[in-house]
ROPA-469587 format. One record per residue (C-alpha): residue in three letters; x, y, z. Coordinates in steps of 0.05 Angstrom, whole numbers, padded with zeros to 5 digits, always signed. Example, Ala and Ser with C-alpha at 12.3 -4.5 7.8 and 13.67 -1.06 7.14 Angstrom:
BEGIN
ALA+00246-00090+00156SER+00273-00021+00143
//
This chain:
BEGIN
MET+00821-00309+00246ARG+00844-00359+00297SER+00915-00338+00306PHE+00954-00301+00359GLY+01013-00305+00311SER+00991-00242+00275ALA+01007-00200+00336GLY+01072-00199+00375THR+01072-00227+00445LEU+01095-00176+00496GLY+01115-00230+00545ARG+01124-00213+00618ARG+01192-00182+00608ARG+01163-00134+00555LEU+01095-00125+00584LEU+01119-00092+00648ALA+01159-00042+00608GLY+01097-00022+00569LEU+01048-00008+00625GLY+01057+00066+00622ALA+01017+00122+00593GLY+00982+00078+00542ALA+00949+00034+00594ALA+00887+00076+00603VAL+00876+00082+00528LEU+00883+00007+00519ALA+00837-00007+00577THR+00784+00037+00546ALA+00793+00000+00479GLY+00791-00067+00513CYS+00716-00072+00518ALA+00701-00050+00448ARG+00643-00098+00441GLY+00628-00109+00515THR+00607-00062+00569SER+00639-00082+00635THR+00667-00142+00672ALA+00619-00127+00729ALA+00581-00189+00752VAL+00515-00204+00718PRO+00471-00255+00755GLY+00469-00322+00720MET+00524-00304+00670ALA+00599-00315+00663SER+00636-00262+00623ILE+00684-00287+00570SER+00737-00243+00537THR+00754-00261+00465ASP+00788-00231+00405ASN+00737-00254+00353GLY+00669-00219+00353SER+00643-00263+00297TRP+00639-00320+00347ASP+00595-00283+00397ASP+00532-00320+00376GLY+00569-00386+00383TYR+00588-00370+00454ARG+00517-00352+00470ARG+00492-00418+00441ALA+00544-00455+00482GLY+00522-00414+00542ARG+00450-00437+00534ALA+00475-00509+00536LEU+00518-00493+00597LYS+00465-00460+00639PRO+00425-00524+00656LEU+00491-00556+00677THR+00524-00499+00716GLY+00472-00445+00727TYR+00511-00396+00684GLY+00506-00375+00612LEU+00561-00339+00573ARG+00567-00265+00562PRO+00619-00253+00507MET+00661-00190+00509SER+00702-00187+00445ASN+00756-00140+00422PRO+00766-00136+00346SER+00839-00115+00353ALA+00884-00175+00366ILE+00940-00131+00392ALA+00896-00090+00438TYR+00862-00154+00463ARG+00928-00184+00483GLN+00952-00122+00518VAL+00887-00107+00554THR+00879-00179+00577GLN+00950-00183+00605MET+00939-00118+00642THR+00871-00134+00671LEU+00897-00200+00698GLN+00936-00158+00748THR+00874-00122+00772SER+00810-00142+00807ARG+00769-00131+00744ALA+00788-00191+00701SER+00736-00228+00660ASP+00711-00293+00688ILE+00740-00332+00628ILE+00791-00311+00576LYS+00807-00341+00508TRP+00881-00351+00494GLY+00929-00393+00454CYS+00955-00461+00477GLY+01027-00484+00481TYR+01078-00429+00491GLU+01025-00376+00485LEU+00993-00404+00548LYS+01059-00417+00582SER+01079-00344+00572LEU+01015-00322+00607ALA+01015-00375+00661ARG+01084-00360+00686GLY+01060-00292+00709GLY+01020-00327+00764GLU+00953-00295+00748LEU+00917-00357+00721THR+00878-00410+00760ASP+00905-00481+00765LEU+00856-00525+00727SER+00891-00591+00739ARG+00834-00622+00777LEU+00784-00604+00722TRP+00830-00634+00670GLY+00836-00698+00711ARG+00761-00705+00713TYR+00757-00694+00638GLU+00808-00749+00626GLN+00772-00797+00673ARG+00708-00788+00633GLY+00744-00796+00567TRP+00728-00724+00547ALA+00800-00703+00538ARG+00860-00735+00505PRO+00918-00745+00554ALA+00967-00728+00499GLN+00939-00658+00495ARG+00954-00642+00568ALA+01025-00617+00554SER+01000-00561+00509MET+00951-00539+00564ALA+01002-00540+00621TYR+01060-00501+00650ARG+01109-00533+00699GLY+01063-00592+00708LYS+00999-00554+00723VAL+00942-00545+00674TYR+00919-00474+00660GLY+00875-00482+00599ILE+00817-00524+00574PRO+00815-00533+00498LEU+00765-00488+00463TYR+00762-00531+00400GLU+00806-00578+00359THR+00820-00560+00287TYR+00862-00596+00235TYR+00903-00565+00179VAL+00880-00598+00115LEU+00871-00584+00041PHE+00799-00568+00023TYR+00784-00581-00050ASN+00729-00569-00100LYS+00697-00637-00112ARG+00661-00615-00175VAL+00725-00588-00207PHE+00762-00652-00188ALA+00707-00695-00218ARG+00705-00654-00282LEU+00780-00665-00291ASN+00776-00738-00271LEU+00818-00727-00208GLY+00812-00766-00144GLU+00829-00745-00073PRO+00905-00754-00071ALA+00931-00805-00021THR+01005-00800-00040TRP+01054-00744-00055GLU+01058-00766-00128GLU+00982-00763-00134LEU+00982-00693-00104LEU+01033-00669-00155HIS+00991-00701-00211CYS+00929-00664-00186ALA+00966-00598-00184ALA+00994-00607-00255VAL+00925-00624-00284LEU+00892-00566-00249LYS+00945-00518-00275ARG+00938-00543-00347ASN+00863-00530-00342GLY+00869-00458-00318VAL+00859-00471-00243THR+00911-00447-00193PRO+00924-00510-00152PHE+00938-00481-00083VAL+00921-00420-00040ALA+00984-00392-00007THR+00988-00323+00024GLN+01026-00281+00074THR+00970-00230+00080GLY+00951-00223+00153SER+01021-00246+00172TRP+01007-00313+00207PRO+00986-00351+00144ALA+01058-00346+00121TYR+01076-00406+00164GLU+01021-00452+00140TRP+01059-00483+00082PHE+01124-00485+00121GLN+01095-00525+00178GLU+01060-00572+00129LEU+01121-00586+00086VAL+01170-00595+00144SER+01123-00641+00182LYS+01107-00683+00120LEU+01182-00690+00105ASP+01202-00710+00175PRO+01154-00703+00233ASP+01207-00719+00285PHE+01249-00662+00258TYR+01189-00616+00261VAL+01179-00632+00335ALA+01253-00622+00350LEU+01255-00557+00310MET+01195-00528+00347ALA+01226-00547+00414GLY+01294-00516+00398ARG+01330-00583+00392ALA+01343-00576+00317THR+01362-00517+00273TYR+01328-00481+00216THR+01389-00488+00173ASP+01384-00565+00174ALA+01372-00602+00109VAL+01299-00617+00122ALA+01279-00544+00129ARG+01319-00526+00066ARG+01285-00581+00027ALA+01217-00555+00050LEU+01233-00486+00022ASP+01259-00517-00043ILE+01193-00554-00053TRP+01156-00490-00037GLN+01197-00450-00088ASP+01186-00504-00140PHE+01110-00499-00131VAL+01115-00423-00140ARG+01158-00429-00203ARG+01107-00477-00233GLY+01052-00427-00221TRP+01017-00473-00172MET+01006-00422-00118THR+00967-00358-00112PRO+01007-00293-00106PRO+01033-00279-00035ASP+00986-00219-00029TYR+00924-00261-00044ASP+00868-00242+00003GLN+00855-00305+00044THR+00784-00282+00059ASN+00770-00295-00015GLY+00793-00367-00009ALA+00723-00396-00001ALA+00697-00357-00061GLY+00758-00376-00102LEU+00748-00449-00086LYS+00674-00446-00103SER+00685-00412-00170GLY+00740-00460-00189GLN+00793-00406-00193VAL+00833-00446-00142GLY+00830-00521-00133MET+00856-00532-00062PHE+00857-00489+00000LEU+00904-00506+00057HIS+00873-00482+00122GLY+00845-00503+00189THR+00780-00542+00189TRP+00746-00482+00218GLN+00746-00457+00146ALA+00688-00505+00134GLN+00642-00452+00163GLY+00666-00402+00110LEU+00656-00453+00055ASN+00585-00467+00079ASP+00571-00392+00082ALA+00595-00386+00010GLY+00542-00436-00011MET+00585-00499-00016ARG+00556-00563+00012PRO+00602-00608+00052GLY+00614-00675+00019ARG+00580-00653-00046ASP+00614-00589-00066TYR+00677-00594-00024GLY+00718-00647+00010ALA+00783-00645+00050PHE+00845-00688+00059ILE+00908-00687+00100LEU+00970-00668+00060PRO+01005-00734+00042THR+01075-00748+00068VAL+01130-00728+00020GLY+01167-00793+00029LYS+01138-00862+00041SER+01179-00871+00104ALA+01149-00812+00142ARG+01091-00829+00189PRO+01025-00794+00177THR+01014-00731+00217VAL+00966-00673+00220ILE+00979-00603+00246THR+00929-00589+00301GLU+00907-00523+00331SER+00868-00507+00394ALA+00857-00443+00432VAL+00842-00449+00506LEU+00794-00424+00558ALA+00830-00400+00621VAL+00804-00372+00687PRO+00839-00312+00717ARG+00853-00316+00791SER+00824-00246+00796ALA+00760-00263+00757THR+00702-00219+00777THR+00658-00280+00788HIS+00710-00335+00796ALA+00658-00388+00813ALA+00621-00375+00748GLY+00685-00380+00707MET+00706-00445+00741ALA+00636-00476+00734ASN+00631-00462+00659VAL+00703-00482+00643GLY+00690-00545+00684ALA+00631-00564+00640TRP+00658-00537+00573LEU+00676-00606+00545ALA+00609-00637+00564PRO+00578-00668+00501PRO+00515-00624+00500VAL+00557-00561+00504GLN+00606-00585+00452ARG+00552-00604+00403ALA+00521-00535+00407TRP+00590-00502+00400THR+00620-00544+00345ASP+00556-00545+00304TYR+00561-00469+00304LEU+00635-00470+00286GLN+00628-00528+00236ASP+00693-00553+00266SER+00717-00610+00310SER+00710-00616+00385ALA+00769-00629+00430ASN+00725-00680+00464PRO+00742-00747+00430VAL+00671-00775+00438VAL+00635-00716+00405ARG+00624-00725+00330PRO+00628-00661+00289GLY+00563-00641+00255ASN+00599-00625+00190PRO+00607-00691+00153VAL+00673-00672+00121VAL+00704-00653+00187ALA+00673-00715+00220GLY+00706-00759+00168LEU+00773-00727+00180LYS+00767-00737+00255GLU+00747-00809+00247ARG+00806-00822+00200ILE+00855-00789+00247THR+00831-00832+00304ARG+00825-00897+00264ASP+00892-00891+00230ARG+00927-00864+00292VAL+00951-00803+00255THR+00999-00765+00299ARG+00974-00696+00319LEU+01028-00642+00319ILE+01019-00574+00351ARG+01014-00516+00304PHE+01075-00473+00289GLY+01041-00412+00321GLU+01039-00443+00390ALA+01096-00493+00388SER+01153-00444+00405PRO+01162-00380+00446PRO+01117-00325+00419ASN+01171-00276+00401LEU+01207-00329+00361VAL+01143-00347+00325GLN+01129-00275+00308GLY+01197-00260+00280ASN+01203-00324+00241THR+01134-00314+00212GLN+01158-00247+00185ASP+01218-00281+00154LEU+01173-00331+00119ALA+01130-00274+00094ALA+01192-00241+00065PHE+01211-00307+00032MET+01142-00312+00001THR+01147-00241-00028HIS+01217-00257-00056GLN+01252-00207-00011THR+01299-00260+00016SER+01329-00324-00011ALA+01317-00392+00021ASP+01387-00393+00052ALA+01381-00323+00080THR+01312-00338+00107LEU+01334-00400+00144ARG+01397-00366+00171SER+01355-00310+00199MET+01305-00358+00230ALA+01362-00400+00261GLU+01396-00339+00291ARG+01330-00315+00321ALA+01315-00384+00348ALA+01382-00385+00385ASP+01369-00316+00415GLU+01296-00328+00434TRP+01307-00397+00465ALA+01363-00367+00506ALA+01317-00310+00527TRP+01261-00359+00545LYS+01309-00399+00589ARG+01334-00336+00623ASP+01264-00315+00639GLU+01249-00384+00667SER+01307-00381+00716
//
């Protein structure tokens, strides 16, 4: 899982209140898969919340070592909540890891404003000069003008589809909203559930919301995420109406569908399309599906012809604590992270896209998506999970989950989200003062 949205963000105002008796227990749990942040010659420690990527970090470390003199030693914590809490606590000690994985956008801003992260602005400037970073991405890596994170990857939210099922039913990859609806209707008539949709795991509840809102009106999506529009506006209501209509037609999986079965469901033809980040390509490959032959992927078409094409984009970041045990090692490896040899080793493992614009993904489906996004100048929009203050994201994700499970109506859901947005944006601004 690549989301911090499944766990609530303590934030600095809540973190300090929670550093009591539980701190020692959490600190003990914090190195569930590691041993210690103590310096190891020739290695930089990296704290992460995803142990399944440990081998990928080691591969990237082998590519880094000739460039920096340091490999990577992953220290992963399988509990997202414990990882967040332990990381925030250790930043205030002299025992922090050399590098930490975190979310971008407001996730990063929430951490950076505590003052425990290293300013990476010079590194970012060098990346931009070499053409290894997109200037437009800087804002999601920065807080108050200074850069505190380097992108770990770049993933796109797209619809994966079973090419063999589509061919059997004489369906093509939909390029318009009308063609998408036609595909869904044909799939349903032939006993295939058109779309995966689930709130299991919490954060997936916002996937369809972000897609529908952004494909109706991308400018509204940007304004909504920034607190300049309200959730009770007409665009958000129309998005939920479309969503409800898909459910009524039987076009979506039940809300308790286990997302980890999505790859198997797509392979078997039980589902026809799977909305997810392009990092899901690794899961499809592992399920025995071949990119370009068994599965393809496309960006959800705009609902109206007037809307410009956009794609929801996600990236975690690598940050260097000021109190890193081996600060020089952390800075060296983060400073070479976007180098093409490192990115090829890393993204070939992930089967995803690199944040470096000049590095072509090894997966041909993902490579085609990246080329199209660049060629057609598709606007990249930051993912819902990182686009607003973390406490707002967490609460509104829970509201969307309740909507999916029919516990609340569309109007009640949007009213609750709007009220929370007003409160949490006010709280964010108070904390900034």
